[in-house]
C-alpha positions, -999 to 999 in steps of 0.1 A, spaced: 266 596 -151 288 627 -156 281 639 -120 290 602 -108 321 605 -128 332 636 -112 328 621 -77 346 590 -87 374 612 -101 382 622 -65 395 586 -61 421 591 -87 441 617 -67 433 598 -32 451 568 -47 480 587 -57 482 608 -26 476 577 -4 498 549 -19 517 568 -48 501 546 -75 467 535 -89 455 568 -105 455 556 -141 438 522 -129 408 543 -122 411 571 -146 405 552 -178 374 534 -167 358 566 -153 365 583 -185 352 556 -207 320 545 -188 310 575 -169 322 603 -193 314 583 -225 348 590 -239 364 568 -266 390 543 -249 417 554 -271 411 591 -264 405 581 -229 443 571 -224 453 606 -236 432 622 -210 443 597 -183 481 607 -193 473 643 -183 452 639 -154 476 613 -137 505 633 -149 496 666 -134 484 650 -101 516 629 -99 536 662 -103 520 678 -74 525 647 -54 562 647 -63 566 682 -52 552 673 -19 577 644 -14 606 667 -27 597 690 2 600 659 25 633 649 10 619 619 -6 628 624 -42 659 609 -59 662 629 -92 693 607 -106 674 574 -104 641 591 -116 662 601 -148 678 567 -152 644 550 -149 627 576 -170 648 580 -202 641 545 -215 607 547 -204 601 578 -225 618 562 -255 595 532 -256 566 554 -247 569 576 -276 577 547 -300 545 529 -289 522 559 -291 537 572 -324 542 540 -343 527 509 -327 492 522 -313 482 537 -347 490 504 -365 462 484 -345 430 485 -368 397 497 -355 384 464 -367 404 436 -356 387 402 -361 352 386 -358 345 355 -337 311 345 -350 287 374 -336 315 389 -316 334 418 -333 368 426 -315 376 461 -321 407 483 -311 386 499 -283 375 466 -270 412 452 -272 424 482 -252 396 478 -225 401 442 -220 441 446 -218 436 475 -194 413 454 -172 437 425 -171 464 451 -158 437 461 -133 433 425 -121 471 418 -119 478 452 -99 447 443 -76 461 410 -66 496 426 -58 475 451 -35 454 424 -19 481 398 -9 502 407 20 535 416 8 565 406 25 591 433 31 612 433 -1 651 431 3 670 456 -16 702 449 -33 733 462 -18 742 479 -50 719 494 -76 711 471 -106 710 498 -133 703 474 -161 675 459 -147 661 495 -138 666 502 -176 649 472 -187 617 477 -164 617 514 -175 613 502 -211 585 479 -202 567 504 -181 570 530 -211 553 504 -232 524 499 -207 521 538 -205 521 541 -243 495 514 -249 473 521 -219 478 555 -205 487 540 -173 514 556 -152 528 522 -141 533 531 -103 526 493 -92 557 484 -115 579 513 -109 576 512 -70 588 476 -65 616 481 -90 630 511 -71 629 493 -37 643 461 -51 668 473 -77 676 507 -66 676 501 -28 652 528 -20 633 529 12 595 529 5 587 567 11 615 575 -13 605 548 -38 570 566 -38 582 601 -43 606 590 -72 578 570 -87 555 601 -89 583 619 -108 585 593 -131 549 589 -137 548 626 -144 574 625 -169 559 597 -188 527 609 -186 532 646 -198 555 636 -226 531 609 -239 502 635 -237 524 662 -255 530 636 -281 493 630 -286 488 668 -290 517 668 -319 496 641 -334 466 661 -337 443 644 -309 414 668 -303 409 676 -266 380 689 -246 401 712 -223 371 722 -202 362 686 -192 399 676 -189 409 704 -167 377 700 -144 384 662 -137 420 672 -133 411 697 -106 390 674 -89 416 647 -90 441 673 -75 418 677 -45 415 641 -39 454 639 -41 456 665 -14 431 646 6 448 615 2 482 628 14 464 640 46 447 608 49 481 590 46 492 609 77 465 589 101 461 557 80 490 541 63 488 532 27 495 495 35 462 493 55 443 506 28 458 488 -1 437 456 3 406 473 3 416 494 -26 428 461 -42 395 447 -39 377 476 -55 400 474 -86 397 436 -90 360 442 -89 363 468 -115 386 447 -137 363 418 -138 333 440 -143 351 455 -175 361 422 -190 326 408 -186 311 439 -200 334 443 -231 335 403 -239 302 391 -226 276 418 -229 284 435 -262 
């Protein structure tokens, strides 16, 4: 299973390199089911893996002129605030044992995985359906960017998900960015959120297996580089539906496994 986990880790980077999102959608299930990492700890690992991979992707987009630093900071500041609040104060409040339903025991780990799987299903549906070209606003809607930033920070805090599928449409619609610039700017936001979230976990005393974490990260980076090269030959829009069906299947599998076969 560990060998399979390393093989699948390539897909984390491929997704980020190809379509600028989706790394954490794969990272958490891979860490939990193939590397047997506790779901709560898996969100910490995911923050680092996706964050480092996103940073390299952002640097590549910076070289291509697709990075808007001011917009990234506008989005990232409220996102970081809500992320720190969630991981520092709210997440620790969730008890390990939540409630019993007859013979079914709802635990914190099961809740995290089910909520993450629901996010996977929602993200997959947005990838599968043919998206109409979003009409950007003539002027940047800063208040809505700030609100979405707060929401993305909450998602990142609870689930260790970078939120690329929320950030990219927001930057296109409410900031008026072309798709390529939205992807590049999104990667920088994901990096900022992820690394600050990971650093906060370290300050809270989370124990990390750095050999495992760095080895997965390196493989994900290799996948990201491959995804960037692949994007030159195949557009992300063409591969999004196929990737979406894969994520949908994984999301449904996780919900069934956690709720029906425990």
